[in-house]
C-alpha positions in Angstrom: -29.3 -131.0 219.9 -28.8 -134.8 220.0 -30.7 -136.8 217.5 -31.8 -140.4 217.8 -31.3 -142.4 214.7 -33.5 -145.2 213.2 -33.3 -147.1 210.0 -36.2 -148.1 207.8 -36.2 -151.6 206.3 -35.3 -150.5 202.8 -32.2 -148.8 204.2 -31.1 -151.9 206.1 -31.6 -154.0 202.9 -29.5 -151.4 200.9 -26.7 -151.5 203.4 -26.6 -155.3 203.5 -26.2 -155.4 199.7 -23.0 -153.2 199.9 -19.5 -154.6 199.9 -17.8 -154.7 203.4 -15.4 -151.9 202.4 -18.2 -149.6 201.3 -20.3 -150.5 204.3 -17.5 -149.6 206.7 -16.9 -146.3 204.9 -20.6 -145.4 205.2 -20.7 -146.4 208.9 -17.6 -144.3 209.7 -19.0 -141.3 208.0 -22.5 -141.7 209.5 -20.9 -141.9 213.0 -19.1 -138.7 212.2 -22.4 -136.9 211.3 -24.2 -138.4 214.4 -21.4 -137.1 216.7 -21.8 -133.5 215.5 -23.9 -131.0 217.4 -25.9 -130.2 214.3 -25.6 -133.0 211.7 -28.1 -131.2 209.4 -25.3 -128.7 208.7 -23.6 -131.4 206.6 -26.8 -132.4 204.8 -28.4 -131.0 201.7 -32.1 -130.4 201.6 -33.8 -132.0 198.7 -35.9 -129.7 196.6 -37.5 -132.1 194.2 -40.5 -134.1 195.3 -38.5 -137.1 196.5 -39.5 -139.3 199.4 -36.9 -137.8 201.7 -36.2 -134.3 203.1 -32.4 -134.5 203.2 -29.4 -136.3 201.9 -25.8 -136.9 202.9 -23.2 -137.5 200.2 -20.7 -140.3 201.1 -18.4 -140.8 198.1 -20.6 -142.2 195.3 -23.4 -143.1 197.7 -26.3 -141.1 199.0 -28.0 -141.5 202.3 -31.6 -140.2 202.1 -33.3 -139.3 205.4 -36.1 -137.4 207.1 -36.0 -135.5 210.4 -39.0 -136.1 212.7 -38.8 -134.1 215.9 -35.5 -135.3 217.5 -35.1 -138.4 215.3 -33.2 -138.9 212.1 -34.9 -141.6 210.0 -32.6 -143.2 207.4 -34.7 -144.1 204.4 -32.3 -145.3 201.7 -28.6 -145.8 201.1 -27.8 -146.2 197.4 -25.3 -145.4 194.7 -25.8 -142.0 193.2 -26.9 -143.3 189.8 -29.8 -145.3 191.4 -30.9 -143.4 194.4 -33.2 -140.8 192.7 -34.8 -143.2 190.3 -38.3 -144.4 191.1 
């Protein structure tokens, strides 16, 4: 199943704050996930009451996202020590 991908404004802001090297690493890994037949196979479902359903781990960074029908909605992209704080 092919998913469409969209980014929420906080995720775009998070990505813009990253260094160019980290930004490129995250971009390459996200493209890897998007190209797969089932990108959710690589995701971990979040059990705590976070704002997101799933996460991908990319080095020390976490990409939080939801799945709505055939769309992956990227909610946040943050360092692991900051991402789960409210």
